[in-house]
N, C-alpha and C positions, 0 to 999 in steps of 0.2 A: 288449434291443434286438437286431436282427440284427447279424451281424458287420460291422464297419466297412469291410471290404475289398470289399464288394459294393454296387453302386449300381444305377442304373436300367437299365443295359445288361446283357446276359447275360455279357459279358466284364468282369471287375472292373477292367481297365486301360483308361483312356481315352487314346488317342494324340493326336497334334497336331491331326488333322483334327476331333476331337470337341470342341475348345475354341472352335469358332466358332458363332455363333448359328444358322447355317444347318442345324446338325445336329439341331435340336429343332423340333417343330411350332411354327407361328407363335403359336398361342394359349397355348403353354406358357410359364410364367414362368421366366426364366433367372437364373443367378447372375452376379456381376460377371465371372466367367471365361467366360461363355457356355455353361456346362453347365446341364442341367435343375435347377432349384432344388428342393431337397427340401421337402416340405410342412411338416415340423416343423423348419425350419432354425433358428428362434430357440431351440428347446429344445436342439438340438445345440450351438449356441454357448454356451448357459448351462451345459450339462454340462461342456464343455471348459474354459471359463473359471473355473468353480467350482473345479475341480482346480488350475488354474494359479494362482488367487488364493491358495489355501492354500500352494502351493509357494513363491510369491513371499514370503509373510510369513515362513515358516520359513527361507528362504534369506537374507533380510535379517537375521533374528535371528542365524543362524549366522555370517554374514559379519561382523556387528558384534561378536560375541563373539570372533572371531579378531582383529579390529582391537584390541579392548580388551585381550586377552591380550598382544599384541605391545607395546602402549602401556605396560601395567603392568609387564612384565618387562624391557623394553629402554629405554623412554623415548627412543627413537631416531627422529628424523624420517626418517633414511635408510632404516631398516628398513620404516617405513610406506610410503615412496615405492616401495620395491622390491615390497612386497605389492600396491600399486596398479598398478604396471606389470605384475605377473604376472596381474592380473585383466584388464587392458585389452588388452595386446599380443597374447595368443593369440587373442582374439576377432577382432582386426583382421587377423591373419595367416592364420588358418585358416578364417574365414567363407566366403571364395570357394570353398574345397573343400567346405565344408558345403553351400553352395548347389548345387554340382555334384552331390553325392550326392542332394540333394533332387529334382533333375531326373531322376535315373537310377533311383531306388528309391521304395518306398512311404513317403510322407512321414509318415503316421501312425506307422508302425513306427520310423522314424528318431527321432521325438520321444519315443516310449516308451523306446527304447534309451538315448537321451541322458539322459532323466530318471532311468531306472533306474541308469545308470552313476554319475551324480552322487549318487544316494541311497546306493549301495553304498560309495562313497568316504566319505561322511559316517558310515555305519555302521562301517566299518573304522576311521576316525579316532576315533570314540567308544570302540571297544574298546581301541585302542592307548592312548588317553588314560587310560582306567580302569586299564590295566596299568602306568601310570606312564611311558609312552614319549613324552609330549608334548615337542615340540621345535620350533624354528623351521623346520628342514628339512621336518618333517612338515606344518606349517601352510602352508609354501610349496607343497608338493606338493598340498595340498587346494585352494589357490587356483588352481593351474595346471589341475588336473583339472576343477574346476567351470567354468573358462573354456573349456576344450576342449569340454565338454558343451554349453555355451551357443552355441559357434561352429557346432555342428551343429543344435541345437534351434531357434535363432532364425530362420535362413533357411527352414527347413522350415515353421515356424509361420506366418511372414509369407506364404509362397507358398501355404499351404493356405486362408487366409481368403477370397480371392476366389472359391474354388470353393463356398463354403458360404453366402455372403451376397449379397443383391441389391445392385446398384451404388449405389443411393441410400442404403444404410446402410453402405457400405464404410468411409468415413472414421470413422464412429462406432465401428465395431469396431476399427479401427486405433488410435483414441485410447483405447479401453478398456484396452489394455496399459499405456499411459502413466499412465492414471488409477489403475490398480491398483498400479503401481510407486510412484506418489506417495503413495497411502494407506499402503502398506507401509513406505515410508521414514520416515513420521511416527511410527508406533507400534511397528514391529517392532524397531528398535534398543533402545528402552527395555525391550521384552519380552525381548529376548535378554540384556540386562544383568541383568534381574531373575532369569532362570533361571540365568545364569552365577554370580551372587553367592549365590543361595539353594540351588540344587540342584547346581551345579558345571558345569564345562565340558562333560563328556560328555552331559549332559541336552540341551544345545542342539543338539549334533550328532545325537543320536537323534531330536530333534524334526524336524530337517531331513530325515532318512531317512523319517519319517512323512509329511512334506510331499511328498516325491518319490513316495511310494506313492499319495497322493491325486491327484497330477497324472496318474499312469499310469492310475488308475481312471477318471478323467474322460475321457481319450483312448480307453480301451478300450471304454467304453460308447457313444461317439459314432460315428456313421456318416460316414466320410470317404472320398470317391472317391480313386482313385489316378490320377495323370497322369504318363505317361512320355514323354519326347521320343525317338522312335526314331532321330533323327539323331545322338544322343550315343553310341550303342552301339559304333560302330567308331572313335571319335575318341580321341585322347590327352587327358589332363586339361587341358593348356595350351590345346589347340585348343578344348575345351569352354568354357573360361573366356573365351577370345577371342570365341567365338560368342555368349556372353551379352552381352559388351560391345558387339559389333556390333549386337545386337538393340536395345540401349538407344540406340545411335547412329542407328538408323533413324528415330527420332522426334526431329526437330530441336528443340533446346532442352532435352531431358531430361538429356542428359549435362552440358550447361552448368549446369543447375539443380542437379544433384548436386554439381558442383564448387563452386558458390556455397554450398551447405549445408555441404560439407566445410570450406571456408575459414571459414565462420561458427563451426564447431566448434573450429578452431584458435584463433580469436580469443576465443571464449567459454570454452574449456576451462580456462584458467588461473584464472578467477574461482572455480571450485569449490574449488581448492586454497588460494587466499589469502583466502577469506572469513573464516575464523577470525582471520587475521592483522589484517585491517582493523578487526575488532571489538576486538581486543586492543591494537594499537599506535596506531590513530587515534582510536578512541572510548574508549579506556581501560577496556574491558570485561573481564569475567571469564568463566569457563566457563558460568555461568548465562546471561549476556547472549549468548554465542555460540550457546547452544542455542536461545534465543529467535529469533535470526536464522535458524537452520537450520529451525526449525519454521515460521517465516513463509514461507520459500521452499517448503517442502512443502505448506503450505496453499494458497499461490498456484498451485502446479502442479495441485492438486486442483480448485480453482475454474476455472482455465483449461481443463483437460481436460473437466470436467463441462459448461462452457459450450459447448465445441466439439462435444461429443456431442449436446447439446440443440439446438444451432443447425444442425449439419450442415456447417458451413464455407462454405456458399454455393457459387457457381459459379466463383469465381476463387481457386483454391487456391495457385497460384504467387504471386499478389499477396498472399495472406495470409502466406506465408512472408516476403516482403519487408517487409511491415508489422511482423511479429514482430521482424525484425532491426532495424528502425528504432527500435521501442519499447525493445527490450532495450539497444541502444546508447545511446539518449538517457538512459535511467534510470541506466545504469552510469556515464556521464560526470557526471551530477548527483550521484551518490553520492560521487564523488571530490572534489567541490567543497563538500561539507557541512562545517560546523565540528564540532569534537570533541564539542560539547554536544548535537548533533542526533541522538542515537541513536534516539529514537522515530521520527523522520522516516526514518532509514535503514531501520528495520524495515518501515515502510510501503512504501518504494520497493522493497525486496527482494521483498515479496509481489507488487507490480505487475510487476516484472521476471519473476517466475516465471509469472505468467499469460500473458505473451507467449511465454515459453520453451515453454509447452505447445502452441504453435501451429506447431512445427517438424516433428516426426517424422511425425505423422499425415498431413498434406497431402503430403509428399514420397513417403511409402510409397504413398498412394492414387494419385498421379499415375503412379508406376511401374507399379502394378498395372493401371491403366487402359490403358497404352500398350504393355505387353510381353505377348506370348502366354504363356498359363499354363504351357505345357510348358517354357518358359525362365525362369519366374519365380524358381525357386530360385537360379539363378546371378545374376540381377539383384539379388535381395535380399541374396545373399552379398556381392556387390561393394559395395552400399550400406553394409552392416554393416562391411565391411573399411575402407572409406574413412573412415567416422565413427570406427571403433574405433582407427585409427592416428592420425587427426587430433587426438584429444583428448590423448593423452600427449605428442605433439609440441608441441602448444600449451602444455601444462603446463610442459614444460622451457623453451621459449622465453620464455613469460610469466614464469616464476620468475626467469630471468636478468634480464629487463627490470625487473621489480618490485624486485629487489635493487639495481639500478643507479640507478633514479630515485626510489624510495620508493613506498609502497603507495598513497597517495591520488593522486599524479600518474599512477601506472600505471592506476588505474581510469578517470581522465579520458582517457588515451590509448587504452586498450582500448575504452572506450565510443565514442569518436569513430570508431575504425576500424570497429566494428560498424555504427554509424550510416551511415557512408559506403557500406559494402557494401550495406546495405538500400536506400539511395537509388538505387543503380545496378542492383540485381539484377533489376528488372522492366523495364529499358529495352530489352534485346535483343528484337526482334520474335519470335524463335524461342521465347523463354520465355513471352511474352504469348500466343503461339499455343496453348500447352498448356492455357490456360483456355477455349479455344473448344470448343463441343460437338463 
């Protein structure tokens, strides 16, 4: 294919003025960002996401191998919590700057560099482990480096999609990321443990390096336009970030909806940490039963994401987020009321909850992409990633304290009712309802 840095215009850089529909002939089909839509746009998306899918699977396998090594060598919940924080917090803290970089530079190149850096970290880790240098500080460094790479890769990827996809398919493409993550979360951990136990720890890290190479190849073969906001060239970083937030605030209701989604992540975040505990302490289950519950959640996410891609989400995406919040809250509260003998019902409810959870990220990303100019998209997506990335660990800490105080089953009831209440009021503000109007 031609080099990805060249597009329909003689100059490979599209500035702010070119991201409006008026810059293209009326008969020409446009992308969601208002740029001329490439004729082979679906092939480009397939090439990019094929590489990303391979990278996701290998990353999940490597991440789970790290978790298993820490579990096996320390048997410490504190160390696992520290590892989790090292994955989440850098994404939340650095993503705004990753979004700023995405608005200043070539987004395709940013993604390639981020994937390459993570791959080289995995390669170096494999060589050090083979040399007998494996240690907790090394694994901590791996987690931190991977999180930093994701903080730059994520906003650039989310900001790129509207340039490549027509508006009517934007939600489907946004949901594809979630679908691939869900599929990877089901099989990749078992794959990682299989390699870990049969071929050794270094083999999993080498596999992650190969996955990063696949992601880079997919991006290198794809033709991706470059959009640069000329207004950011003379600004300081903080001014750039504030500019991105002001752009979100121009659409009444968008900032409020982002706040609702962030609060939902604070409420829902603790559930992921205490799910094994309710299986063990309330239902009297073992590791096998806990894995069944985890698999049920992964399958539910796949079903929910696939349904959203097939359906397209309809015209009321903000309403869909509120409905997802209501369903998630109601199911969570019911789980807390189940008797200890109702484990099969629990598994079914977990799958139902996961279907609703799949309806969060895609709609909010799509609404932001529809209302924010493309040259400021990186900062908007960086802010969204930061808000959600910080909300989850905060929720895990607060929820853990509350669950310890009241008990695991009552905590599920309280957490579910809070999520239910948030969903019931989320669509009441007129400014949020206005987001669903054409």
